OpenMM code with the backbone's topology and positions (N, CA, C; nanometers):
from openmm import Vec3, app, unit

residues = "MET ARG ALA LEU ARG LEU LEU GLY ALA LEU CYS LEU ALA LEU GLY CYS ALA LYS ALA GLY VAL GLY SER ILE GLY ALA VAL LEU GLY ARG ASP PRO GLU THR GLY ALA VAL HIS VAL ARG ALA ALA PRO GLU GLY MET ALA ALA SER GLU ALA GLY LEU LEU ALA GLY ASP GLU ILE LYS MET ILE ASP GLY VAL VAL VAL ASP GLY ILE ASN LYS GLU ARG LEU VAL SER MET LEU ARG GLY GLU VAL GLY THR THR VAL LYS LEU THR VAL VAL ARG GLY GLU GLU VAL LEU HIS LEU GLU VAL LYS ARG GLY HIS LEU ARG GLN GLY PRO ALA PRO GLN GLU LYS GLU GLU ARG ILE GLU PRO".split()
positions = [
    Vec3(8.6406, 7.1673, 8.1990),
    Vec3(8.5293, 7.1922, 8.2876),
    Vec3(8.5672, 7.1620, 8.4332),
    Vec3(8.6359, 7.0496, 8.4536),
    Vec3(8.6790, 7.0125, 8.5890),
    Vec3(8.7752, 7.1173, 8.6455),
    Vec3(8.8631, 7.1684, 8.5603),
    Vec3(8.9588, 7.2701, 8.6042),
    Vec3(8.8860, 7.3962, 8.6493),
    Vec3(8.7783, 7.4342, 8.5822),
    Vec3(8.7014, 7.5518, 8.6213),
    Vec3(8.6343, 7.5310, 8.7570),
    Vec3(8.5825, 7.4102, 8.7827),
    Vec3(8.5210, 7.3810, 8.9124),
    Vec3(8.6251, 7.3891, 9.0230),
    Vec3(8.7453, 7.3349, 8.9977),
    Vec3(8.8523, 7.3399, 9.0970),
    Vec3(8.8949, 7.4837, 9.1236),
    Vec3(8.9065, 7.5628, 9.0180),
    Vec3(8.9430, 7.7029, 9.0329),
    Vec3(8.8373, 7.7771, 9.1137),
    Vec3(8.7103, 7.7495, 9.0856),
    Vec3(8.6008, 7.8118, 9.1602),
    Vec3(8.6047, 7.7738, 9.3073),
    Vec3(8.6330, 7.6480, 9.3377),
    Vec3(8.6407, 7.6026, 9.4771),
    Vec3(8.7578, 7.6691, 9.5481),
    Vec3(8.8716, 7.6814, 9.4791),
    Vec3(8.9889, 7.7460, 9.5373),
    Vec3(8.9592, 7.8933, 9.5646),
    Vec3(8.8962, 7.9595, 9.4705),
    Vec3(8.8621, 8.1005, 9.4865),
    Vec3(8.7684, 8.1188, 9.6060),
    Vec3(8.6708, 8.0298, 9.6200),
    Vec3(8.5776, 8.0381, 9.7319),
    Vec3(8.6511, 8.0193, 9.8640),
    Vec3(8.7428, 7.9231, 9.8683),
    Vec3(8.8181, 7.8963, 9.9907),
    Vec3(8.9065, 8.0141, 10.0290),
    Vec3(8.9583, 8.0860, 9.9310),
    Vec3(9.0462, 8.1996, 9.9581),
    Vec3(8.9706, 8.3300, 9.9794),
    Vec3(8.8393, 8.3284, 9.9578),
    Vec3(8.7611, 8.4498, 9.9821),
    Vec3(8.7582, 8.5463, 9.8664),
    Vec3(8.7646, 8.4984, 9.7432),
    Vec3(8.7598, 8.5863, 9.6268),
    Vec3(8.6223, 8.6523, 9.6169),
    Vec3(8.6217, 8.7809, 9.5881),
    Vec3(8.4962, 8.8559, 9.5802),
    Vec3(8.4042, 8.8005, 9.4732),
    Vec3(8.4582, 8.7522, 9.3601),
    Vec3(8.3752, 8.7016, 9.2517),
    Vec3(8.2988, 8.5770, 9.2938),
    Vec3(8.3472, 8.5044, 9.3931),
    Vec3(8.2801, 8.3843, 9.4399),
    Vec3(8.1629, 8.4184, 9.5307),
    Vec3(8.1419, 8.5454, 9.5612),
    Vec3(8.0283, 8.5855, 9.6407),
    Vec3(8.0556, 8.5991, 9.7884),
    Vec3(8.1825, 8.5925, 9.8311),
    Vec3(8.2150, 8.6096, 9.9721),
    Vec3(8.2234, 8.7583, 10.0024),
    Vec3(8.1522, 8.8007, 10.1049),
    Vec3(8.1523, 8.9408, 10.1402),
    Vec3(8.1704, 8.9609, 10.2887),
    Vec3(8.1727, 9.0874, 10.3281),
    Vec3(8.1848, 9.1245, 10.4682),
    Vec3(8.1212, 9.2615, 10.4880),
    Vec3(8.1384, 9.3180, 10.6080),
    Vec3(8.0708, 9.4442, 10.6389),
    Vec3(8.1422, 9.5674, 10.5845),
    Vec3(8.2665, 9.5529, 10.5411),
    Vec3(8.3359, 9.6661, 10.4804),
    Vec3(8.3816, 9.7707, 10.5795),
    Vec3(8.4244, 9.7279, 10.6974),
    Vec3(8.4786, 9.8209, 10.7974),
    Vec3(8.6168, 9.7735, 10.8372),
    Vec3(8.7011, 9.8682, 10.8753),
    Vec3(8.8319, 9.8340, 10.9295),
    Vec3(8.8153, 9.8339, 11.0809),
    Vec3(8.8463, 9.7199, 11.1429),
    Vec3(8.8276, 9.7043, 11.2872),
    Vec3(8.9613, 9.6946, 11.3577),
    Vec3(8.9619, 9.7283, 11.4836),
    Vec3(9.0803, 9.7142, 11.5670),
    Vec3(9.0388, 9.6572, 11.7013),
    Vec3(9.1382, 9.6070, 11.7753),
    Vec3(9.1097, 9.5509, 11.9068),
    Vec3(9.2008, 9.6160, 12.0095),
    Vec3(9.1444, 9.6563, 12.1213),
    Vec3(9.2221, 9.7107, 12.2317),
    Vec3(9.2997, 9.5950, 12.2934),
    Vec3(9.4334, 9.6034, 12.2959),
    Vec3(9.5131, 9.4905, 12.3443),
    Vec3(9.4945, 9.4619, 12.4935),
    Vec3(9.4486, 9.5599, 12.5704),
    Vec3(9.4304, 9.5393, 12.7146),
    Vec3(9.2934, 9.4833, 12.7487),
    Vec3(9.1889, 9.5360, 12.6853),
    Vec3(9.0526, 9.4947, 12.7201),
    Vec3(8.9949, 9.3900, 12.6256),
    Vec3(9.0505, 9.3793, 12.5050),
    Vec3(8.9951, 9.2870, 12.4051),
    Vec3(8.8758, 9.3443, 12.3312),
    Vec3(8.8392, 9.4691, 12.3613),
    Vec3(8.7243, 9.5326, 12.2965),
    Vec3(8.7523, 9.5533, 12.1477),
    Vec3(8.6482, 9.5349, 12.0660),
    Vec3(8.6583, 9.5521, 11.9207),
    Vec3(8.5925, 9.6849, 11.8849),
    Vec3(8.6660, 9.7670, 11.8093),
    Vec3(8.6116, 9.8963, 11.7704),
    Vec3(8.6312, 9.9199, 11.6206),
    Vec3(8.5508, 10.0108, 11.5678),
    Vec3(8.5575, 10.0469, 11.4263),
    Vec3(8.6647, 10.1528, 11.4099),
    Vec3(8.7664, 10.1233, 11.3292),
    Vec3(8.8707, 10.2223, 11.2990),
    Vec3(8.8267, 10.3105, 11.1839),
    Vec3(8.7581, 10.2496, 11.0855),
    Vec3(8.7103, 10.3247, 10.9692),
    Vec3(8.5921, 10.2514, 10.9076),
    Vec3(8.4979, 10.3286, 10.8570),
    Vec3(8.3843, 10.2755, 10.7824),
    Vec3(8.3794, 10.3539, 10.6514),
    Vec3(8.4585, 10.3089, 10.5522),
    Vec3(8.4707, 10.3842, 10.4279),
    Vec3(8.3364, 10.4097, 10.3584),
    Vec3(8.3231, 10.5305, 10.3082),
    Vec3(8.2020, 10.5692, 10.2361),
    Vec3(8.1749, 10.4730, 10.1208),
    Vec3(8.0504, 10.4373, 10.1046),
    Vec3(8.0101, 10.3481, 9.9965),
    Vec3(8.0166, 10.2002, 10.0322),
    Vec3(8.0738, 10.1679, 10.1474),
    Vec3(8.0802, 10.0284, 10.1906),
    Vec3(7.9602, 9.9988, 10.2814),
    Vec3(7.9330, 9.8704, 10.3019),
    Vec3(7.8147, 9.8283, 10.3775),
    Vec3(7.8089, 9.8874, 10.5177),
    Vec3(7.9215, 9.8895, 10.5882),
    Vec3(7.9236, 9.9411, 10.7257),
    Vec3(7.8802, 10.0872, 10.7307),
    Vec3(7.9317, 10.1669, 10.6408),
    Vec3(7.8967, 10.3083, 10.6350),
    Vec3(7.7484, 10.3261, 10.6024),
    Vec3(7.7007, 10.2485, 10.5075),
    Vec3(7.5600, 10.2582, 10.4667),
    Vec3(7.4660, 10.2184, 10.5800),
    Vec3(7.5112, 10.1300, 10.6690),
    Vec3(7.4288, 10.0864, 10.7825),
    Vec3(7.4374, 10.1839, 10.8997),
    Vec3(7.5301, 10.2805, 10.8932),
    Vec3(7.5406, 10.3811, 10.9979),
    Vec3(7.6553, 10.3625, 11.0957),
    Vec3(7.7446, 10.2646, 11.0716),
    Vec3(7.8615, 10.2494, 11.1589),
    Vec3(7.9548, 10.3683, 11.1410),
    Vec3(8.0162, 10.4103, 11.2511),
    Vec3(8.1097, 10.5223, 11.2489),
    Vec3(8.2410, 10.4823, 11.3150),
    Vec3(8.3492, 10.5478, 11.2723),
    Vec3(8.4783, 10.5266, 11.3387),
    Vec3(8.4609, 10.5593, 11.4863),
    Vec3(8.5153, 10.4733, 11.5718),
    Vec3(8.5032, 10.4921, 11.7155),
    Vec3(8.3939, 10.4076, 11.7793),
    Vec3(8.2989, 10.3588, 11.7002),
    Vec3(8.1957, 10.2703, 11.7547),
    Vec3(8.2611, 10.1448, 11.8099),
    Vec3(8.2083, 10.0943, 11.9207),
    Vec3(8.2578, 9.9693, 11.9776),
    Vec3(8.1568, 9.8596, 11.9471),
    Vec3(8.2023, 9.7533, 11.8827),
    Vec3(8.1149, 9.6405, 11.8514),
    Vec3(8.1164, 9.5461, 11.9706),
    Vec3(7.9991, 9.5254, 12.0303),
    Vec3(7.9872, 9.4393, 12.1480),
    Vec3(7.9402, 9.2986, 12.1109),
    Vec3(7.8499, 9.2901, 12.0105),
    Vec3(7.7952, 9.1598, 11.9716),
    Vec3(7.7802, 9.1506, 11.8203),
    Vec3(7.8011, 9.0291, 11.7691),
    Vec3(7.7739, 8.9976, 11.6292),
    Vec3(7.6760, 8.8819, 11.6301),
    Vec3(7.5594, 8.9045, 11.5722),
    Vec3(7.4539, 8.8026, 11.5694),
    Vec3(7.4307, 8.7411, 11.7073),
    Vec3(7.4302, 8.8263, 11.8111),
    Vec3(7.3997, 8.7820, 11.9459),
    Vec3(7.5150, 8.7212, 12.0238),
    Vec3(7.6353, 8.7181, 11.9643),
    Vec3(7.7530, 8.6616, 12.0307),
    Vec3(7.8441, 8.7747, 12.0776),
    Vec3(7.8775, 8.7768, 12.2070),
    Vec3(7.9673, 8.8789, 12.2621),
    Vec3(8.1057, 8.8596, 12.2014),
    Vec3(8.1678, 8.9691, 12.1543),
    Vec3(8.2945, 8.9582, 12.0809),
    Vec3(8.4182, 9.0028, 12.1587),
    Vec3(8.4027, 9.0620, 12.2770),
    Vec3(8.5201, 9.1015, 12.3555),
    Vec3(8.6074, 8.9792, 12.3803),
    Vec3(8.7327, 8.9856, 12.3377),
    Vec3(8.8269, 8.8775, 12.3615),
    Vec3(8.8166, 8.7589, 12.2677),
    Vec3(8.7212, 8.7587, 12.1752),
    Vec3(8.7072, 8.6474, 12.0803),
    Vec3(8.8269, 8.6498, 11.9850),
    Vec3(8.8764, 8.5341, 11.9408),
    Vec3(8.9957, 8.5347, 11.8556),
    Vec3(8.9648, 8.5904, 11.7166),
    Vec3(9.0693, 8.6390, 11.6525),
    Vec3(9.0577, 8.7078, 11.5233),
    Vec3(8.9931, 8.6200, 11.4166),
    Vec3(9.0329, 8.4949, 11.4094),
    Vec3(8.9795, 8.4047, 11.3065),
    Vec3(8.8284, 8.3876, 11.3218),
    Vec3(8.7834, 8.3694, 11.4450),
    Vec3(8.6388, 8.3528, 11.4692),
    Vec3(8.5649, 8.4809, 11.4358),
    Vec3(8.6216, 8.5942, 11.4724),
    Vec3(8.5593, 8.7233, 11.4443),
    Vec3(8.5431, 8.7431, 11.2937),
    Vec3(8.6491, 8.7160, 11.2191),
    Vec3(8.6436, 8.7306, 11.0733),
    Vec3(8.5385, 8.6363, 11.0152),
    Vec3(8.5339, 8.5124, 11.0632),
    Vec3(8.4370, 8.4165, 11.0090),
    Vec3(8.2938, 8.4589, 11.0399),
    Vec3(8.2724, 8.5284, 11.1516),
    Vec3(8.1385, 8.5769, 11.1850),
    Vec3(8.0966, 8.6937, 11.0956),
    Vec3(8.1932, 8.7734, 11.0526),
    Vec3(8.1625, 8.8897, 10.9694),
    Vec3(8.1512, 8.8552, 10.8213),
    Vec3(8.2197, 8.7517, 10.7792),
    Vec3(8.2163, 8.7135, 10.6379),
    Vec3(8.1009, 8.6197, 10.6100),
    Vec3(8.0575, 8.6241, 10.4864),
    Vec3(7.9481, 8.5382, 10.4418),
    Vec3(7.9104, 8.5762, 10.3008),
    Vec3(7.8068, 8.5182, 10.2525),
    Vec3(7.7625, 8.5439, 10.1160),
    Vec3(7.7205, 8.6902, 10.1003),
    Vec3(7.7634, 8.7510, 9.9906),
    Vec3(7.7261, 8.8896, 9.9606),
    Vec3(7.5741, 8.9003, 9.9588),
    Vec3(7.5225, 9.0039, 10.0269),
    Vec3(7.3786, 9.0273, 10.0308),
    Vec3(7.3125, 8.9742, 10.1576),
    Vec3(7.3796, 8.8848, 10.2300),
    Vec3(7.3243, 8.8379, 10.3569),
    Vec3(7.3526, 8.9431, 10.4646),
    Vec3(7.2854, 8.9326, 10.5778),
    Vec3(7.2995, 9.0365, 10.6794),
    Vec3(7.3662, 8.9858, 10.8073),
    Vec3(7.4239, 9.0809, 10.8790),
    Vec3(7.4864, 9.0582, 11.0084),
    Vec3(7.4217, 9.1573, 11.1044),
    Vec3(7.3816, 9.1093, 11.2227),
    Vec3(7.3233, 9.1979, 11.3238),
    Vec3(7.4321, 9.2339, 11.4243),
    Vec3(7.4543, 9.3642, 11.4404),
    Vec3(7.5573, 9.4133, 11.5312),
    Vec3(7.4945, 9.4906, 11.6468),
    Vec3(7.5485, 9.4691, 11.7658),
    Vec3(7.5153, 9.5519, 11.8811),
    Vec3(7.6372, 9.6393, 11.9030),
    Vec3(7.6149, 9.7708, 11.8983),
    Vec3(7.7236, 9.8680, 11.8970),
    Vec3(7.7035, 9.9690, 12.0093),
    Vec3(7.8143, 10.0066, 12.0741),
    Vec3(7.8099, 10.1136, 12.1739),
    Vec3(7.8751, 10.2368, 12.1122),
    Vec3(7.8005, 10.3467, 12.1151),
    Vec3(7.8498, 10.4756, 12.0652),
    Vec3(7.8272, 10.5782, 12.1761),
    Vec3(7.9356, 10.6112, 12.2449),
    Vec3(7.9207, 10.7002, 12.3600),
    Vec3(7.8389, 10.6305, 12.4675),
    Vec3(7.7237, 10.6886, 12.5023),
    Vec3(7.6348, 10.6296, 12.6039),
    Vec3(7.5203, 10.5524, 12.5400),
    Vec3(7.5152, 10.5511, 12.4070),
    Vec3(7.4068, 10.4869, 12.3335),
    Vec3(7.4399, 10.3427, 12.2976),
    Vec3(7.3392, 10.2558, 12.3007),
    Vec3(7.3533, 10.1194, 12.2498),
    Vec3(7.2662, 10.1105, 12.1250),
    Vec3(7.3290, 10.0742, 12.0132),
    Vec3(7.2588, 10.0661, 11.8847),
    Vec3(7.2529, 9.9216, 11.8376),
    Vec3(7.1448, 9.8890, 11.7698),
    Vec3(7.1299, 9.7577, 11.7075),
    Vec3(7.1195, 9.7822, 11.5574),
    Vec3(7.2260, 9.7442, 11.4861),
    Vec3(7.2324, 9.7703, 11.3424),
    Vec3(7.2331, 9.6404, 11.2641),
    Vec3(7.1728, 9.6444, 11.1482),
    Vec3(7.1765, 9.5314, 11.0570),
    Vec3(7.2583, 9.5743, 10.9361),
    Vec3(7.3648, 9.5009, 10.9079),
    Vec3(7.4559, 9.5360, 10.7991),
    Vec3(7.4477, 9.4288, 10.6920),
    Vec3(7.4221, 9.4717, 10.5685),
    Vec3(7.4189, 9.3785, 10.4561),
    Vec3(7.5609, 9.3624, 10.4034),
    Vec3(7.6089, 9.2384, 10.3986),
    Vec3(7.7453, 9.2134, 10.3518),
    Vec3(7.7620, 9.2568, 10.2063),
    Vec3(7.8754, 9.3232, 10.1806),
    Vec3(7.9107, 9.3641, 10.0451),
    Vec3(8.0378, 9.2926, 10.0028),
    Vec3(8.0814, 9.3161, 9.8807),
    Vec3(8.2038, 9.2541, 9.8293),
    Vec3(8.3244, 9.3002, 9.9090),
    Vec3(8.4203, 9.2101, 9.9261),
    Vec3(8.5441, 9.2422, 9.9965),
    Vec3(8.6270, 9.3395, 9.9141),
    Vec3(8.6971, 9.4280, 9.9849),
    Vec3(8.7858, 9.5228, 9.9179),
    Vec3(8.9103, 9.5368, 10.0045),
    Vec3(9.0258, 9.5353, 9.9421),
    Vec3(9.1506, 9.5481, 10.0162),
    Vec3(9.1772, 9.6942, 10.0471),
    Vec3(9.2327, 9.7202, 10.1648),
    Vec3(9.2652, 9.8566, 10.2043),
    Vec3(9.4105, 9.8652, 10.2451),
    Vec3(9.4577, 9.9855, 10.2778),
    Vec3(9.5972, 10.0012, 10.3193),
    Vec3(9.6203, 9.9392, 10.4563),
    Vec3(9.7413, 9.8960, 10.4817),
    Vec3(9.7774, 9.8384, 10.6115),
    Vec3(9.7792, 9.9485, 10.7169),
    Vec3(9.7349, 9.9177, 10.8390),
    Vec3(9.7339, 10.0192, 10.9446),
    Vec3(9.8744, 10.0492, 10.9936),
    Vec3(9.8932, 10.1683, 11.0470),
    Vec3(10.0235, 10.2099, 11.0973),
    Vec3(10.0320, 10.1992, 11.2495),
    Vec3(9.9178, 10.1901, 11.3190),
    Vec3(9.9180, 10.1832, 11.4648),
    Vec3(9.9610, 10.0455, 11.5131),
    Vec3(9.9931, 10.0375, 11.6422),
    Vec3(10.0319, 9.9113, 11.7035),
    Vec3(9.9093, 9.8454, 11.7642),
    Vec3(9.8258, 9.7914, 11.6781),
    Vec3(9.7091, 9.7174, 11.7236),
    Vec3(9.6824, 9.6056, 11.6251),
    Vec3(9.6058, 9.5097, 11.6672),
    Vec3(9.5737, 9.3970, 11.5822),
    Vec3(9.4707, 9.4407, 11.4798),
    Vec3(9.4964, 9.4150, 11.3529),
    Vec3(9.4006, 9.4481, 11.2482),
    Vec3(9.3108, 9.3283, 11.2253),
    Vec3(9.1822, 9.3539, 11.2129),
    Vec3(9.0853, 9.2498, 11.1858),
    Vec3(9.0268, 9.2795, 11.0494),
    Vec3(9.0579, 9.1953, 10.9536),
    Vec3(9.0160, 9.2177, 10.8159),
    Vec3(8.8641, 9.2120, 10.8063),
    Vec3(8.8041, 9.2942, 10.7161),
    Vec3(8.6598, 9.2920, 10.6984),
    Vec3(8.6129, 9.1621, 10.6372),
] * unit.nanometer
topology = app.Topology()
chain = topology.addChain("A")
for resn in residues:
    res = topology.addResidue(resn, chain)
    for name in ("N", "CA", "C"):
        topology.addAtom(name, app.Element.getBySymbol(name[0]), res)
């Protein structure tokens, strides 16, 4: 029984999907010059896509916190949380400013990017 509790704690610390850790399900990138965070992909069937995020959208705020230049670890921690909880995003799409609420879904691994930019895991 103790071994199962330890395994569960380890899984939670590592972000295992079965432990209930989720994210928005989008592949994000950061402009190395401006620090701006943008959506590279919002795969169909994932939370980001269902909330209306599109590739090319620029994420300006997460839960009211400006994200330009924020470090990768902090950004990931802001996007991750218990599956089913929500994240409020302020997004710029062209000339429009959108306020979207994204329900976190289970984490899913994707292919590594080929471009020369920093990848921010969902």
